[in-house]
N, C-alpha and C positions, 0 to 999 in steps of 0.2 A: 504494500500500500504506500502511495505517495501522499503527502499532505503539504499544504502551503498555508502559512500564516500571513494573510494578505496585509495586515497592519505592519508586519515586519519587512515587507517587500518594498523596494524603492521604485516609485513610478518614474518612467522615462518619458521625456517629450518626444512625440513622434510626428505630430503636425502642430503648427502654430496654434497655441491656445488649448492644446490637448495633451494630457499625460495618460499613460497606460501601464498596466501590469499584466503580464501574460502567465497563463497556466496551460501547459501542454500535456496531453496524454498521448498514447500511441496513435490514436485516430482523430483526435479533436484538439482544437485550441479555443480557449476562453480568454477574452480580453476584458479587463476592467478599466473603464475610461472615466476620466473627469475632464470635462470641457468648460472653459470660460464662455461667457456669452459672446456671440458674434464670431465664434470659431468656424472656419471653413473646412469642410471635409471634401477634398478635391475629388472630382469624378474619376472613377476607376472601375475595373471589372477583374474578376479572378475566377478560377475554376471551382472554388469552394462554395458550398451552400452556406448561407449566413442567416442567423436570426439576430436582429438588433432588439435588445431589451432596454427600452427607455424607462429608467427607474425614477428619475427626477428631472424636471425641466420641460422645455418646449423645443421641439426640433422640426425644422423645415427639411424634408427629405425627398429626394427625387430618385425614382427607380425607372429605368428604361424610358425616360422623358416625362414620366407622370409624377408631378409634385403634389405633396400634401403636407399639412402641418399636423404634428402629433404632440399631444400633451400626455405626460406621464400619469399613470402607467400605460405603456403601450408596447406592442411587439410588432416588428416588421420582418417578414420572411423575404429573403432575396435569393432567387434561384441562381444556380451556377452560371457564370459568364454574363451576368446582367449588369449593365452599366448603372452606377449609382453614385450619388453625391449628397451633401447635406450642409446645413448651416444651423448652428445652435442659436436660437432666439433668446434663450436665457442660459444660465449656468445649467449644465446637464451631467447626470450620472448615467452611464450606459454600460451594459454588459453585452458583448458580442460573442456569439457561439459560432464556430466554423467547423465544417466537416468537408473533406478530411482536414487533418492537422495542417496549419499554415507553416510550412517549412521555412518560408522567408522570415516570419516572425520568430520561429524557434532559433534561427541563426543569430538573431539579435541577442538572444540570451546566452549564446556561446555554447 
């Protein structure tokens, strides 16, 4: 069994206005985000399925050209290879779940 004490983990800046902590299993990645208000999440796509769990705040989010505003609590399912982007309208706390594991994020953890 692996365990992680999230309060003891150091958050890393990954996008301007956003800090993240990662937990990886053999098949999944979970990212714990804290965003300042007005942080931009640049448009991108990846082969991983993703579920965005908005725990606190308000998020403007676009998936495949369709924009909506989400107020916590909310969950957004993003299919594989779907372009998506966002902007935090307030300070936000988000947990992202990725399947399969994000090897690019795992490399950041060494």
